[in-house]
ZAPAKE-520664 format. One line per field, with one value per residue: residue number from 0; residue in one letter; x, y, z of N, C-alpha, C in turn. Coordinates in steps of 0.02 Angstrom, whole numbers. Example, Ala and Ser with C-alpha at 12.3 -4.5 7.8 and 13.67 -1.06 7.14 Angstrom:
<pts>
i: 0 1
aa: A S
n.X: 660 642
n.Y: -284 -112
n.Z: 390 354
ca.X: 615 684
ca.Y: -225 -53
ca.Z: 390 357
c.X: 660 645
c.Y: -165 2
c.Z: 390 394
</pts>
This chain:
<pts>
i: 0 1 2 3 4 5 6 7 8 9 10 11 12 13 14 15 16 17 18 19 20 21 22 23 24 25 26 27 28 29 30 31 32 33 34 35 36 37 38 39 40 41 42 43 44 45 46 47 48 49 50 51 52 53 54 55 56 57 58 59 60 61 62 63 64 65 66 67 68 69 70 71 72 73 74 75 76 77 78 79 80 81 82 83 84 85 86 87 88 89 90 91 92 93 94 95 96 97 98 99 100 101 102 103 104 105 106 107 108 109 110 111 112 113 114 115 116 117 118 119 120 121 122 123 124 125 126 127 128 129 130 131 132 133 134 135 136 137 138 139 140 141 142 143 144 145 146 147 148 149 150 151 152 153 154 155 156 157 158 159 160 161 162 163 164 165 166 167 168 169 170 171 172 173 174 175 176 177 178 179 180 181 182 183 184 185 186 187 188 189 190 191 192 193 194 195 196 197 198 199 200 201 202 203 204 205 206 207 208 209 210 211 212 213 214 215 216 217 218 219 220 221 222 223 224 225 226 227 228 229 230 231 232 233 234 235 236 237 238 239 240 241 242 243 244 245 246 247 248 249 250 251 252 253 254 255 256 257 258 259 260 261 262 263 264 265 266 267 268 269 270 271 272 273 274 275 276 277 278 279 280 281 282 283 284 285 286 287 288 289 290 291 292 293 294 295 296 297 298 299 300 301 302 303 304 305 306
aa: M A T D L S N I P D L G S R Q L L A V L A I A D Y G S F I A A A A F L K T S Q P A L T R T I K R I E D V L G V S L F E R T T R R V Q L T P A G R E F V A V A E R V L N D L R I S V R S M R D L A D Q Q R G Q V I V A A I E S V A T G L L P R I I A E Y H I A R P A V E L R V R E G V H G A V L E D V R S G V A D L G I T F V D E L P D T I A M V P L G R E V F H A V T P R Q H R L A P S R G V T M K Q I A R E P L V S L P N D S R T R R T I D A A A S K Q G I T L Q H V V T V T Q L A T V M S F V R A G L G V A I V P A N A I A G F N T D G L K T L P I I R P T L S H S L G L I T L K E R E P T P A A I G I S T L I R S V W S T D R G
n.X: 3972 3915 3841 3683 3663 3567 3436 3451 3431 3516 3549 3590 3631 3606 3509 3405 3382 3333 3208 3145 3147 3059 2944 2928 2916 2822 2839 2934 3009 3031 3096 3208 3273 3304 3391 3493 3504 3457 3292 3265 3372 3338 3217 3264 3336 3233 3162 3255 3265 3134 3136 3231 3168 3051 2922 2805 2834 2778 2632 2597 2521 2441 2450 2510 2631 2607 2628 2627 2549 2653 2757 2740 2775 2905 2964 2958 3048 3163 3185 3215 3329 3419 3423 3480 3604 3654 3667 3760 3872 3896 3924 4043 4125 4130 4200 4322 4359 4384 4270 4187 4184 4296 4430 4551 4665 4807 4905 5051 5049 5115 5117 4980 4939 5009 5063 4961 4820 4811 4832 4724 4619 4645 4625 4492 4425 4444 4391 4249 4151 4214 4235 4335 4440 4537 4657 4740 4887 5013 5172 5171 5035 4994 5067 5008 4877 4893 4948 4849 4748 4653 4677 4701 4823 4975 5063 5217 5357 5500 5614 5630 5544 5421 5433 5319 5271 5259 5354 5366 5481 5470 5544 5647 5608 5631 5678 5627 5658 5540 5497 5436 5390 5456 5564 5733 5809 5745 5784 5886 5958 5966 5973 6076 6089 6150 6120 5981 5977 5992 5870 5703 5597 5451 5376 5339 5273 5392 5390 5360 5404 5456 5502 5600 5692 5739 5795 5892 5978 6025 6087 6191 6272 6311 6223 6101 5932 5805 5659 5525 5385 5268 5165 5029 4988 5028 4968 4942 5073 5116 5031 5073 5201 5179 5124 5231 5295 5407 5528 5505 5541 5500 5427 5460 5365 5246 5223 5164 5029 4978 4926 5038 5050 5134 5238 5403 5494 5638 5773 5864 6032 6192 6187 6091 5929 5835 5721 5673 5535 5395 5282 5171 5112 5014 5093 5028 4902 4788 4783 4646 4570 4546 4631 4754 4752 4755 4874 4962 4943 4988 5129 5163 5130 5213 5338 5341 5326 5444 5531
n.Y: 6504 6660 6715 6786 6918 7010 6978 6914 6924 7022 6946 6872 6722 6748 6845 6773 6684 6771 6804 6678 6657 6755 6714 6591 6623 6723 6849 6998 7029 6905 6836 6918 6894 6758 6762 6831 6972 7147 7216 7331 7320 7201 7238 7333 7246 7165 7265 7302 7182 7174 7287 7252 7141 7198 7179 7158 7059 7031 7054 7170 7170 7228 7121 7014 6955 6918 6815 6877 6830 6834 6826 6697 6620 6661 6616 6476 6461 6512 6419 6305 6349 6370 6242 6168 6230 6194 6054 6053 6114 6019 5911 5956 5966 5833 5779 5847 5793 5663 5578 5542 5513 5473 5368 5324 5203 5157 5018 4914 4739 4658 4734 4753 4630 4607 4706 4798 4756 4744 4876 4944 4881 4925 5064 5066 5025 5133 5237 5210 5260 5306 5278 5153 5116 5005 4989 4873 4834 4828 4918 5021 5045 5084 5205 5280 5289 5375 5485 5526 5560 5470 5391 5432 5415 5314 5159 5103 5056 5164 5205 5270 5410 5522 5703 5762 5692 5669 5596 5490 5399 5225 5117 4971 4838 4669 4520 4350 4176 4053 3888 3719 3621 3500 3514 3507 3614 3661 3626 3714 3863 3979 4038 4055 4164 4094 3961 3966 3990 3867 3809 3783 3924 4001 4143 4322 4433 4495 4630 4684 4774 4700 4581 4640 4691 4570 4506 4600 4589 4460 4468 4552 4466 4386 4283 4176 4163 4036 4059 3974 3964 4093 4202 4312 4354 4360 4268 4164 4128 4072 3960 3889 3858 3777 3671 3612 3657 3738 3856 4009 4186 4306 4460 4485 4544 4507 4373 4342 4366 4253 4083 3975 3839 3688 3748 3823 3956 4048 4154 4257 4253 4327 4393 4496 4532 4676 4819 4996 5057 5166 5295 5377 5529 5652 5800 5922 5907 5937 5852 5761 5767 5635 5561 5611 5560 5419 5406 5445 5341 5231 5262 5254 5120 5052 5093 5038 4904 4881 4912
n.Z: 3961 4010 4166 4188 4290 4320 4363 4484 4653 4776 4904 5061 5158 5294 5289 5229 5333 5429 5379 5386 5524 5577 5514 5577 5715 5717 5763 5779 5891 5959 5856 5840 5961 5951 5839 5896 5887 5877 5887 5805 5713 5650 5593 5500 5417 5361 5295 5197 5122 5072 4992 4896 4837 4796 4848 4980 5122 5242 5342 5461 5616 5771 5857 5796 5676 5508 5362 5196 5039 4941 5031 5087 4980 4959 5080 5062 4957 5018 5119 5043 4974 5085 5138 5035 5034 5158 5137 5031 5094 5197 5117 5054 5165 5203 5096 5113 5233 5198 5203 5105 4927 4787 4745 4627 4597 4506 4471 4453 4418 4512 4625 4642 4679 4785 4911 4899 4919 5060 5097 5037 5104 5236 5220 5178 5295 5379 5304 5252 5166 5055 4885 4815 4680 4586 4463 4381 4293 4162 4169 4073 4053 4180 4191 4086 4133 4240 4180 4089 4177 4217 4327 4499 4561 4547 4564 4522 4417 4427 4363 4244 4200 4128 4114 4157 4263 4439 4574 4714 4797 4840 4869 4831 4721 4734 4645 4641 4616 4563 4586 4549 4695 4701 4620 4558 4598 4710 4843 4869 4949 4882 4711 4565 4417 4318 4350 4333 4198 4141 4145 4084 4058 4122 4071 4073 3945 3817 3807 3926 4077 4182 4117 4033 4126 4181 4067 4033 4144 4127 4002 4034 4100 4003 3974 3905 3917 3929 3870 3873 3883 3865 3950 3998 4125 4300 4385 4300 4268 4387 4397 4286 4319 4432 4369 4316 4201 4196 4265 4354 4355 4466 4534 4705 4791 4734 4761 4885 4858 4795 4786 4852 4863 4831 4772 4772 4836 4792 4831 4718 4683 4657 4513 4632 4584 4550 4546 4548 4636 4644 4700 4594 4523 4430 4387 4366 4418 4546 4697 4769 4934 4977 4891 4937 5064 5045 4979 5080 5169 5093 5080 5216 5253 5163 5206 5336 5311 5247 5345
ca.X: 3918 3912 3780 3648 3652 3517 3376 3469 3430 3576 3528 3635 3597 3584 3446 3355 3367 3293 3138 3121 3137 3000 2890 2918 2897 2767 2855 2997 3044 3055 3144 3273 3306 3330 3448 3541 3511 3408 3230 3274 3416 3300 3169 3299 3351 3175 3148 3299 3245 3074 3156 3265 3119 2997 2861 2797 2833 2742 2580 2607 2463 2461 2458 2552 2659 2587 2656 2586 2554 2720 2801 2739 2812 2977 2986 2970 3109 3217 3196 3249 3398 3461 3432 3528 3668 3679 3687 3820 3927 3911 3958 4111 4164 4139 4255 4385 4377 4387 4214 4159 4225 4319 4502 4569 4736 4832 4963 5078 5016 5151 5095 4908 4925 5056 5047 4901 4759 4813 4827 4656 4575 4653 4593 4421 4401 4447 4346 4208 4109 4252 4239 4402 4448 4604 4668 4802 4913 5087 5198 5147 4964 4991 5091 4957 4817 4905 4963 4785 4703 4605 4694 4728 4893 4996 5122 5247 5431 5513 5681 5625 5480 5421 5439 5251 5251 5292 5367 5392 5510 5443 5596 5666 5569 5680 5649 5641 5641 5488 5503 5392 5421 5499 5617 5803 5835 5705 5819 5936 5940 5963 5998 6109 6061 6177 6078 5916 5984 5990 5803 5652 5565 5385 5391 5289 5292 5455 5381 5344 5460 5488 5543 5659 5740 5768 5835 5951 6025 6053 6132 6250 6316 6327 6182 6039 5881 5762 5592 5489 5313 5256 5095 5021 4969 5068 4932 4953 5142 5119 4995 5111 5257 5151 5109 5295 5322 5471 5544 5488 5570 5444 5439 5445 5306 5187 5217 5118 4962 4957 4930 5106 5053 5168 5290 5458 5518 5708 5804 5910 6095 6245 6175 6025 5887 5787 5712 5645 5463 5375 5212 5174 5053 5025 5116 4980 4836 4781 4755 4588 4586 4547 4691 4808 4745 4777 4949 5000 4941 5032 5200 5170 5131 5273 5395 5338 5340 5515 5572
ca.Y: 6552 6709 6712 6848 6934 7062 6953 6879 6972 7024 6923 6821 6671 6779 6878 6720 6657 6822 6797 6615 6662 6791 6673 6539 6649 6769 6908 7027 7027 6837 6819 6954 6860 6695 6778 6868 7039 7194 7218 7384 7295 7153 7273 7359 7191 7147 7320 7299 7125 7190 7336 7217 7100 7239 7154 7151 6989 7022 7100 7182 7193 7241 7060 6963 6969 6864 6816 6893 6776 6834 6806 6623 6592 6673 6571 6409 6466 6521 6354 6260 6371 6357 6169 6147 6258 6149 5991 6067 6125 5958 5869 5977 5947 5761 5768 5868 5745 5594 5542 5513 5528 5414 5366 5273 5188 5113 4984 4858 4679 4630 4773 4745 4565 4602 4747 4844 4733 4762 4949 4959 4859 4972 5130 5058 5021 5200 5284 5162 5290 5325 5222 5138 5079 4985 4971 4840 4825 4834 4982 5071 5060 5124 5272 5313 5302 5433 5541 5547 5581 5416 5371 5484 5402 5251 5130 5069 5065 5237 5213 5319 5440 5586 5764 5781 5646 5676 5530 5480 5331 5178 5068 4927 4774 4617 4463 4282 4122 4009 3819 3666 3602 3441 3529 3493 3676 3678 3621 3768 3923 4032 4016 4107 4170 4038 3902 3979 3987 3798 3786 3817 3975 4027 4212 4372 4455 4528 4705 4706 4801 4645 4542 4679 4691 4503 4493 4645 4560 4401 4490 4581 4413 4345 4224 4176 4126 3993 4077 3920 3981 4162 4216 4385 4367 4327 4209 4110 4111 4026 3900 3850 3831 3723 3615 3581 3679 3771 3899 4079 4240 4351 4508 4453 4570 4476 4304 4337 4368 4196 4017 3944 3764 3650 3788 3842 4022 4052 4217 4254 4282 4334 4454 4509 4570 4725 4885 5043 5067 5229 5323 5430 5572 5699 5861 5976 5888 5947 5789 5768 5745 5561 5539 5626 5512 5350 5413 5445 5272 5191 5275 5227 5046 5028 5103 4992 4839 4873 4935
ca.Z: 3958 4066 4203 4192 4363 4329 4397 4546 4709 4817 4969 5090 5201 5356 5272 5220 5400 5465 5355 5413 5594 5586 5494 5628 5780 5711 5806 5770 5956 5972 5803 5854 6018 5920 5797 5937 5860 5902 5846 5752 5663 5612 5552 5443 5371 5324 5249 5140 5081 5036 4940 4842 4803 4769 4874 5052 5143 5308 5367 5532 5657 5838 5892 5763 5610 5464 5297 5138 4987 4917 5088 5091 4922 4972 5134 5032 4919 5064 5152 4998 4962 5141 5146 4983 5053 5211 5108 4995 5142 5229 5066 5044 5225 5201 5048 5143 5289 5169 5225 5044 4866 4748 4728 4578 4601 4456 4499 4418 4444 4569 4682 4651 4712 4846 4967 4888 4951 5132 5101 5019 5157 5291 5203 5177 5364 5405 5264 5215 5116 4994 4834 4793 4619 4570 4392 4379 4225 4150 4182 4022 4065 4241 4176 4045 4174 4281 4133 4060 4228 4233 4395 4542 4573 4524 4592 4467 4414 4420 4338 4188 4200 4091 4157 4183 4317 4502 4603 4782 4800 4892 4882 4773 4718 4714 4609 4666 4568 4588 4556 4580 4757 4691 4570 4584 4628 4769 4909 4876 4985 4831 4646 4522 4351 4275 4363 4300 4125 4118 4154 4043 4096 4110 4075 4048 3876 3813 3809 3996 4112 4218 4070 4010 4183 4187 4009 4036 4192 4099 3950 4065 4123 3946 3980 3865 3955 3888 3881 3843 3884 3879 3969 4013 4196 4349 4411 4250 4277 4447 4381 4238 4359 4475 4323 4299 4136 4202 4323 4339 4393 4478 4588 4771 4818 4708 4784 4941 4836 4759 4818 4837 4876 4778 4743 4815 4816 4805 4812 4665 4706 4603 4552 4652 4533 4580 4515 4594 4638 4674 4697 4541 4513 4376 4423 4357 4447 4619 4725 4813 5002 4981 4859 4985 5121 5030 4964 5144 5196 5049 5103 5282 5251 5127 5247 5391 5284 5228 5398
c.X: 3916 3844 3752 3631 3597 3456 3391 3474 3494 3559 3574 3596 3570 3516 3388 3334 3323 3219 3106 3105 3075 2939 2876 2890 2835 2778 2925 3041 3074 3108 3210 3310 3337 3394 3504 3557 3460 3346 3237 3318 3379 3250 3202 3316 3292 3154 3191 3282 3183 3088 3188 3216 3061 2925 2861 2794 2791 2686 2585 2545 2486 2478 2509 2575 2642 2619 2603 2590 2625 2771 2801 2779 2887 3004 3000 3034 3170 3235 3233 3319 3442 3474 3486 3600 3695 3703 3754 3883 3947 3948 4030 4156 4179 4197 4321 4407 4381 4328 4176 4201 4245 4394 4516 4646 4756 4896 4986 5051 5050 5130 5020 4894 4970 5034 4982 4841 4756 4804 4757 4609 4582 4619 4519 4389 4396 4397 4298 4164 4148 4255 4309 4404 4521 4609 4736 4824 4989 5108 5173 5075 4956 5013 5039 4895 4830 4913 4897 4734 4649 4614 4720 4801 4908 5057 5156 5323 5447 5583 5684 5553 5479 5421 5374 5231 5293 5301 5391 5418 5480 5495 5613 5628 5622 5641 5669 5626 5588 5495 5449 5428 5467 5555 5682 5833 5804 5740 5870 5912 5937 5992 6030 6075 6089 6140 6010 5920 5979 5918 5755 5610 5492 5390 5333 5317 5355 5451 5367 5409 5497 5529 5607 5714 5778 5814 5898 6002 6062 6105 6197 6300 6335 6282 6122 5987 5833 5688 5546 5416 5308 5181 5089 5005 5013 5034 4940 5025 5147 5086 5038 5174 5235 5139 5172 5322 5387 5475 5523 5530 5519 5460 5418 5383 5243 5173 5164 5043 4936 4960 4996 5109 5085 5224 5344 5486 5594 5735 5856 5975 6143 6215 6104 5989 5837 5775 5672 5571 5448 5303 5212 5109 5069 5039 5063 4914 4838 4750 4694 4608 4590 4609 4754 4810 4774 4850 4986 4999 4988 5105 5211 5174 5194 5333 5397 5353 5412 5564 5607
c.Y: 6595 6708 6780 6865 6983 7041 6914 6930 6964 7009 6868 6773 6699 6813 6827 6691 6707 6812 6731 6619 6700 6751 6619 6566 6695 6834 6932 7022 6959 6817 6852 6918 6794 6708 6814 6937 7084 7196 7273 7356 7244 7185 7304 7306 7174 7201 7317 7239 7142 7240 7298 7176 7142 7216 7157 7079 6979 7076 7110 7209 7204 7182 7012 6984 6905 6872 6838 6833 6776 6809 6728 6591 6600 6627 6503 6408 6470 6457 6305 6280 6356 6284 6144 6172 6214 6083 5998 6076 6061 5910 5890 5961 5873 5745 5788 5823 5673 5550 5512 5537 5466 5422 5308 5264 5139 5082 4925 4794 4651 4669 4762 4680 4557 4645 4786 4819 4751 4836 4969 4940 4904 5037 5123 5055 5091 5247 5241 5191 5314 5267 5215 5095 5065 4962 4939 4828 4829 4907 5036 5092 5101 5198 5313 5332 5366 5495 5568 5574 5528 5395 5431 5478 5331 5224 5088 5080 5140 5252 5269 5344 5503 5644 5782 5741 5662 5607 5536 5408 5289 5125 5028 4861 4724 4562 4399 4234 4078 3942 3774 3642 3539 3454 3521 3555 3692 3675 3675 3826 3983 4003 4073 4112 4116 3976 3908 3973 3917 3772 3818 3863 3988 4105 4259 4396 4499 4604 4728 4726 4745 4601 4578 4682 4624 4490 4537 4617 4499 4418 4518 4529 4366 4280 4233 4134 4090 4009 4028 3936 4054 4172 4290 4402 4328 4265 4154 4084 4055 3960 3856 3818 3770 3661 3585 3601 3715 3812 3969 4126 4294 4403 4477 4478 4534 4407 4296 4337 4307 4132 3986 3870 3732 3688 3805 3908 4026 4121 4205 4287 4283 4337 4454 4551 4615 4782 4930 5051 5135 5245 5380 5464 5621 5768 5915 5962 5898 5885 5806 5748 5669 5532 5551 5576 5444 5351 5412 5375 5224 5199 5247 5151 5020 5036 5054 4923 4825 4892 4882
c.Z: 4016 4100 4202 4264 4374 4366 4462 4602 4751 4889 4997 5133 5266 5346 5263 5291 5440 5444 5385 5487 5611 5568 5546 5691 5776 5750 5791 5833 5966 5920 5816 5912 5991 5878 5831 5904 5891 5857 5790 5696 5618 5568 5490 5388 5327 5274 5188 5092 5040 4979 4883 4804 4770 4792 4951 5073 5205 5313 5438 5564 5728 5879 5862 5695 5564 5396 5245 5089 4958 4969 5093 5037 4930 5025 5106 4992 4964 5099 5108 4984 5022 5152 5095 5002 5109 5183 5071 5042 5177 5178 5055 5105 5226 5151 5079 5199 5265 5191 5161 4987 4831 4738 4679 4581 4545 4484 4452 4453 4508 4631 4697 4684 4774 4903 4962 4921 5025 5141 5088 5076 5219 5280 5206 5249 5393 5371 5220 5161 5051 4948 4813 4731 4605 4500 4388 4306 4220 4165 4136 4035 4127 4228 4135 4085 4214 4234 4106 4111 4248 4305 4436 4556 4551 4563 4539 4472 4399 4396 4282 4189 4160 4140 4188 4246 4382 4535 4672 4785 4858 4909 4820 4780 4693 4679 4642 4609 4601 4549 4584 4645 4751 4641 4600 4619 4695 4831 4919 4919 4939 4765 4608 4454 4306 4288 4328 4225 4098 4120 4105 4086 4074 4123 4052 3980 3874 3813 3881 4029 4154 4176 4046 4064 4187 4129 4012 4087 4163 4045 3978 4086 4063 3945 3934 3901 3905 3906 3842 3831 3903 3892 3989 4087 4244 4380 4363 4255 4331 4430 4334 4274 4401 4430 4300 4229 4140 4270 4304 4380 4403 4532 4655 4803 4795 4737 4838 4920 4805 4803 4799 4851 4815 4747 4795 4789 4838 4789 4760 4690 4650 4535 4581 4601 4569 4533 4561 4581 4668 4665 4648 4540 4455 4410 4419 4389 4523 4650 4766 4884 5008 4949 4903 5039 5105 5009 5030 5174 5159 5073 5172 5286 5216 5171 5305 5367 5267 5287 5437
</pts>
């Protein structure tokens, strides 16, 4: 809807300040000194304002300048307008300086339980007034959150992305095997896929990117894995392994976020399993200052952690 400009006076903040200064000081001379302008210039400013409004704002006597009834009403409006303007400018500066606002980060579960808590904590200490929200989920959910604009940015697998998504690589995420501490493979320094194939596996659903990566690696070696128990959360995977139901293959980044009492983590060798991780954003979306800030921190922490 177009705004009707016919009833909006053409007045700026400096003109509103001029009226307030005269009202406060009760003198054109004192107000002109405060505003760092000349008395004739201030008089012309007030004359123009009165012409625009069609009313007199001040009654001028030999001793003092007093507000008219219309002037008192205009002063109240001017104070409110200038105060609202100050608040709005301060609010915008706070947003630009990342002093307030909101950032929504979508992340795959292995990242949400791995490095992300440390990153979020560090950002919160630096910018405590910025509201931070994390949406953890599978790769498809993270991609959809960014694509739809629900999330400002995402951290997920980046081997295949649509053209609408921009990506900054973070590195490769490797997989480790997790066994009960008393398991026969636990004393090993590393395990092969052929050794894992002999064990019952606690696994994520077959439509998850992690599961597809694992199954593709096994298939490439002509190995069939024994997915005995399928669960939907990494925390549940770890609990089931601890209970002795089988072995699991999980992203190494995720392990630090869980209680590993009673568990043994083993690198997978011949072949090493990994996939690419990256920071994703929607190409057509202009990032907020807060989103830029946390993106910069994510890249910095990831680089340092991998350095």
